[in-house]
C-alpha positions in Angstrom: -39.4 -15.9 -1.3 -36.6 -14.8 -3.7 -34.3 -12.0 -2.6 -34.2 -8.9 -4.8 -31.1 -6.7 -4.2 -31.4 -2.9 -3.9 -31.1 -0.9 -7.1 -29.9 2.7 -6.8 -30.2 5.0 -9.8 -27.1 6.0 -11.7 -27.8 9.6 -10.9 -27.9 9.0 -7.2 -24.8 6.9 -7.2 -22.9 9.6 -9.2 -24.2 12.3 -6.9 -23.1 10.4 -3.8 -19.6 9.7 -5.2 -19.2 13.3 -6.3 -20.4 14.8 -3.1 -18.3 12.5 -1.0 -15.2 13.4 -3.0 -16.0 17.1 -2.7 -16.5 16.9 1.1 -13.2 15.1 1.5 -11.3 17.5 -0.8 -12.8 20.6 0.8 -12.2 19.3 4.3 -8.7 18.1 3.5 -7.8 21.4 2.0 -9.2 23.2 5.1 -7.0 21.0 7.3 -4.0 21.6 5.0 -4.3 25.4 5.3 -5.6 25.2 8.9 -8.8 27.1 8.1 -11.9 25.0 7.5 -14.5 27.5 6.5 -18.2 26.7 7.1 -20.4 29.0 5.1 -23.7 30.3 6.6 -27.0 31.4 4.9 -26.7 34.7 6.6 -23.7 36.3 8.1 -20.0 35.6 7.6 -19.9 31.9 8.4 -17.4 30.1 10.7 -13.7 29.4 10.3 -12.4 26.4 12.3 -8.7 25.9 13.1 -6.6 23.2 14.7 -8.7 20.8 16.9 -12.1 21.9 15.8 -11.2 21.7 12.2 -9.9 18.2 12.6 -13.1 17.2 14.4 -15.2 18.7 11.6 -13.1 16.9 9.0 -14.0 13.7 10.9 -17.6 14.6 10.5 -17.1 15.2 6.8 -15.4 11.8 6.5 -18.2 10.0 8.3 -20.8 11.7 6.0 -18.8 10.6 2.9 -18.7 7.0 4.2 -22.5 7.0 4.7 -23.0 8.3 1.1 -20.5 5.8 -0.3 -22.2 2.9 1.6 -25.3 3.5 -0.5 -23.2 3.1 -3.7 -21.5 -0.1 -2.4 -24.8 -1.5 -1.3 -26.1 -1.2 -4.9 -23.3 -3.4 -6.2 -23.5 -5.9 -3.3 -26.1 -8.4 -4.3 -26.1 -10.4 -1.1 -29.0 -10.3 1.3 -27.3 -8.0 3.9 -29.0 -4.6 3.6 -29.5 -4.6 7.4 -25.7 -4.4 7.8 -25.6 -1.3 5.5 -28.4 0.3 7.4 -26.6 -0.3 10.8 -23.4 1.0 9.3 -25.1 4.2 8.0 -26.9 4.8 11.3 -23.7 4.4 13.4 -21.8 6.8 11.1 -24.6 9.3 10.9 -24.6 9.5 14.7 -20.8 9.7 14.8 -20.9 12.5 12.1 -23.4 14.6 14.1 -21.5 14.0 17.3 -18.2 15.1 15.7 -20.0 18.1 14.2 -21.4 19.2 17.6 -18.0 18.5 19.3 -16.2 20.7 16.7 -18.6 23.6 17.3 -18.5 23.2 21.1 -14.7 22.9 21.1 -14.5 26.0 18.9 -16.7 28.0 21.3 -14.6 27.0 24.3 -11.4 28.1 22.6 
């Protein structure tokens, strides 16, 4: 059976690249000014400083890596989608763990 590589639409690739860049820029700026603001649907949102902000930026970076792995997988024509799926799963768990750790750390401070 002939292998057919993944094809991701141009719109999805551009969306993933743009959102990854925005996450890293927003998180980096929040670290730079030591105030990483997380908006909320209702209420005033949450401002993270110092350690919690760094942990949240780590979660942002992991999310960006997951989105960029979809783009890289599109251009990689080898039969190794499983590796990209494992990579994405590991970094999704790491991102959610860092997200939770940042919120818990912020509550304890």
